[in-house]
Every structure is written in C-alpha cells, then in structure tokens.
C-alpha positions as CSV (number, residue, x, y, z in Angstrom):
1,M,104.3,107.9,95.5
2,A,101.6,105.9,93.9
3,T,101.1,103.1,91.4
4,A,98.9,103.3,88.3
5,L,97.5,100.3,86.4
6,I,96.3,100.6,82.9
7,A,94.4,98.0,80.8
8,G,94.1,98.6,77.1
9,S,97.4,100.4,76.7
10,T,97.7,99.5,73.0
11,G,94.4,101.1,72.0
12,L,93.8,104.6,70.6
13,V,93.3,106.3,74.0
14,G,95.3,103.8,76.1
15,S,98.5,104.2,74.1
16,Q,98.5,108.0,74.6
17,L,97.5,107.6,78.3
18,L,100.3,105.2,78.9
19,N,102.8,107.8,77.7
20,L,101.2,110.4,80.0
21,L,101.3,108.1,83.0
22,L,105.0,107.3,82.5
23,E,105.8,111.0,82.5
24,E,103.5,111.8,85.5
25,P,105.7,112.5,88.6
26,S,103.0,111.4,91.1
27,Y,103.4,107.8,89.9
28,D,106.6,105.9,90.5
29,K,105.2,102.7,89.0
30,V,103.0,102.0,86.0
31,I,101.6,98.6,85.4
32,A,100.4,97.8,81.9
33,L,98.2,94.8,81.5
34,V,98.9,93.3,78.1
35,R,98.2,90.1,76.2
36,K,101.8,90.2,74.8
37,P,104.8,92.4,75.8
38,L,104.8,96.0,74.7
39,G,107.7,97.1,72.5
40,I,108.8,99.9,74.9
41,Q,110.9,100.1,78.0
42,H,110.8,102.7,80.8
43,P,112.2,102.7,84.3
44,K,108.6,103.0,85.7
45,L,106.9,100.5,83.4
46,V,106.0,97.0,84.4
47,N,104.8,94.9,81.5
48,K,102.4,92.4,83.0
49,V,101.3,89.8,80.5
50,V,97.9,88.4,81.5
51,N,95.0,86.3,80.2
52,F,91.9,88.5,80.7
53,D,89.8,85.3,80.9
54,S,91.6,84.3,84.1
55,L,92.7,87.7,85.5
56,A,92.7,86.4,89.1
57,D,95.7,84.3,88.2
58,A,97.8,87.6,88.2
59,G,97.3,87.8,92.0
60,R,99.0,90.7,93.8
61,D,100.7,91.8,90.5
62,L,97.4,93.8,90.0
63,Q,97.9,95.9,93.1
64,A,97.7,99.6,92.4
65,D,96.3,102.9,93.7
66,D,94.6,104.2,90.5
67,V,93.2,101.9,87.7
68,F,92.6,103.1,84.2
69,C,90.4,100.9,82.0
70,C,90.7,101.7,78.3
71,L,89.5,98.3,77.1
72,G,87.1,98.2,74.2
73,T,86.3,96.7,70.9
74,T,83.5,96.7,68.3
75,I,81.0,93.9,67.5
76,K,82.6,93.6,64.0
77,Q,86.1,93.1,65.5
78,A,84.9,90.8,68.3
79,G,82.9,88.7,65.8
80,S,79.7,88.4,67.9
81,Q,77.7,90.1,70.5
82,A,78.8,87.6,73.1
83,A,82.5,88.2,72.3
84,F,81.9,92.0,72.4
85,R,80.2,91.7,75.8
86,K,83.2,89.7,77.1
87,V,85.7,92.5,76.2
88,D,83.5,95.5,77.1
89,Y,81.7,94.2,80.2
90,E,83.2,91.1,81.7
91,Y,86.9,92.1,81.4
92,P,86.4,95.7,82.9
93,L,84.2,94.3,85.7
94,S,86.7,91.6,86.5
95,L,89.5,94.1,86.5
96,A,87.5,96.4,88.9
97,R,86.7,93.6,91.3
98,Q,90.3,92.2,91.4
99,T,92.0,95.6,91.8
100,H,89.5,96.8,94.4
101,A,90.0,93.7,96.5
102,L,93.7,94.5,96.4
103,G,93.2,98.1,97.7
104,A,92.8,100.3,94.6
105,K,91.1,103.6,95.5
106,Q,90.3,105.0,92.1
107,F,88.8,103.4,88.9
108,L,88.6,105.3,85.7
109,I,86.9,103.9,82.6
110,I,86.0,104.9,79.1
111,T,82.6,104.0,77.9
112,A,80.7,105.9,75.2
113,M,78.3,108.8,74.6
114,G,74.7,107.5,74.8
115,S,75.5,104.6,77.1
116,S,72.5,103.4,79.0
117,K,71.5,100.1,80.5
118,S,68.0,100.6,79.1
119,S,69.1,101.5,75.5
120,S,67.6,99.5,72.6
121,I,71.0,99.6,71.0
122,F,73.1,96.6,72.2
123,Y,76.5,98.5,72.1
124,N,75.1,101.4,74.3
125,R,73.3,99.0,76.5
126,V,76.4,97.0,77.4
127,K,78.3,100.2,78.1
128,G,75.5,101.3,80.4
129,E,75.4,97.9,82.2
130,V,79.2,98.0,82.8
131,E,78.9,101.5,84.2
132,E,76.3,100.4,86.7
133,A,78.2,97.2,87.7
134,I,81.5,98.9,88.3
135,S,79.7,101.7,90.3
136,S,78.6,99.1,92.8
137,V,82.1,97.5,93.4
138,G,82.9,99.9,96.2
139,F,85.8,102.2,95.0
140,E,86.3,105.5,96.8
141,T,86.4,107.2,93.4
142,I,85.0,106.3,90.0
143,H,85.2,108.4,86.9
144,I,83.2,107.3,83.9
145,L,84.2,109.1,80.6
146,Q,81.6,109.1,77.8
147,P,83.3,110.4,74.7
148,S,81.7,110.9,71.3
149,L,83.4,109.5,68.2
150,L,87.2,109.3,68.8
151,L,89.6,110.9,66.4
152,G,93.1,109.6,66.0
153,D,95.2,107.1,64.2
154,R,94.1,103.6,65.0
155,K,96.2,100.5,64.5
156,D,93.1,98.6,63.6
157,D,90.8,99.3,60.7
158,R,87.3,100.5,61.6
159,S,85.9,101.5,58.2
160,G,82.5,102.5,59.6
161,E,84.2,104.8,62.1
162,S,86.4,106.3,59.4
163,T,83.4,107.3,57.4
164,G,81.8,108.8,60.5
165,K,84.9,110.8,61.2
166,V,84.9,112.4,57.7
167,V,81.3,113.3,58.0
168,M,81.6,114.8,61.5
169,K,84.7,116.8,60.5
170,V,82.9,118.3,57.5
171,L,79.9,119.2,59.6
172,D,81.8,120.1,62.7
173,F,80.7,123.8,62.6
174,A,77.1,122.7,62.8
175,I,77.4,120.0,65.5
176,P,76.9,121.0,69.2
177,K,80.0,120.6,71.4
178,K,78.7,117.6,73.3
179,Y,78.2,115.6,70.1
180,K,81.4,116.7,68.2
181,A,84.0,114.0,67.5
182,I,86.8,114.3,70.0
183,E,90.6,113.9,69.7
184,S,91.6,110.8,71.6
185,V,94.5,112.6,73.3
186,K,91.9,114.9,75.0
187,V,90.3,111.8,76.6
188,A,93.7,110.6,77.7
189,K,94.6,113.9,79.3
190,A,91.1,114.1,80.9
191,M,91.7,110.7,82.6
192,L,95.0,111.7,84.1
193,A,93.7,115.1,85.2
194,L,90.6,113.5,86.8
195,A,92.8,111.0,88.7
196,R,94.9,113.9,90.1
197,Q,91.8,115.4,91.7
198,K,91.3,112.6,94.2
199,Q,87.6,113.5,94.2
200,K,85.6,110.9,96.0
201,G,82.3,109.5,94.7
202,T,81.1,108.4,91.2
203,H,81.4,111.0,88.5
204,V,80.2,110.8,84.9
205,H,81.9,113.1,82.3
206,H,80.2,113.8,79.0
207,S,82.0,114.4,75.7
208,G,81.4,118.2,75.8
209,E,83.3,118.4,79.1
210,L,86.1,116.2,77.8
211,Q,86.6,118.6,74.9
212,N,88.1,121.1,77.4
213,Y,91.2,119.0,78.0
C-alpha cells in the first residue's frame, strides 16, 4: 500500500481530488497539508496543519509516495506579484524538495495553459519557472498538468474568471478542444489516473488531453 500527500485540498481541483484519493484502494493513507483543520473525517485521512513558510518544520510528517500539488492563487487574491510568487512558486518548490528528500517517487502539479518561463505575462512566467524548477528536483516521475480555464463552484470569488467562464461557455462550439474551459473534476481525475500509471520521467499534459478524463 502507498501514501498520498496533497497540498491545496480546499481549492477547486484539490477538494475533488481529496475525495478521489480517499476512495482510491491503492492508498491506505492520505495526508492533507492544510493551514487549518479540514471539516471532514475519514479513516485514511491525516490532517496535517502546516505553515507553508516553514514547511521543513513538519519533518517526517511529509513522508509519502505520491505528492499532489494543487496550490495556486491569483495576483488579485494574493495582493501583489511577490505574494503570488510565494504561493505559486516558492511553496510548490519547497514541497517538492522536502518530499523528495523523504523518498517521494512521484510529484504531480497543476500549472496553467500557456505557462512558459519566457512568457511576457507574469502569471504564465511564474508557472513556467516552477515547472522547470520542480523538474530538476530529481523525482522518478513528474506530471505537469496545464489546464485551460477551470469550471466549477469556487469557495472564493474570482469575478474575472466568472466572466471568462460565461464567454467560453457561450462560444464553446467554436473553441478548439485544447483551449476550451475544463471541468475541474476532469483535472482531478486526470491527476489520479496519471499517478496510477507509475510512468517514469517528466510528462506535460495539455488541456485538450485532460478533457478526455
């Protein structure tokens, strides 16, 4: 049996992925890294409250086989580019380094369509930079998922995204598959399915591929 670790389990994709992980028979333990305790209980679930600014303090409590990183915010929510970079670059990279040092074999992360370290768009550039940094950590397997605009009921208000969702739904028939907005549950299902494959190497999965889950 194996242990899964998930960061970002209260987010749009993460909350759905957590439910899938808890029902997945190949995992007998699921560690959810959280800033405050989750309001759910399950025989497999270990609620680990952490400070992501000092993740090393968690020590061996971060030991797992497969690591699922669903951390992410927006510049508006974060309040500044520096704060955004902390959540979307520094925290995932710290998580990757800490869990790899403890023996994790697989690391799966959600970034975004259009991510590129050379992008002129700050958001996409940070996503590309974190992809490159994590790819050099040394995991046997890395899966990078690059979804388009995510559909689903968020707990937080992202008015700009809401407008985009309406537009993309109306024009869905005319949008190529790889650019279409994607249901968040498809991304969650894709993460779990890819983890099951135990396929070594670094793999990038574009939004059109994720639509198949």
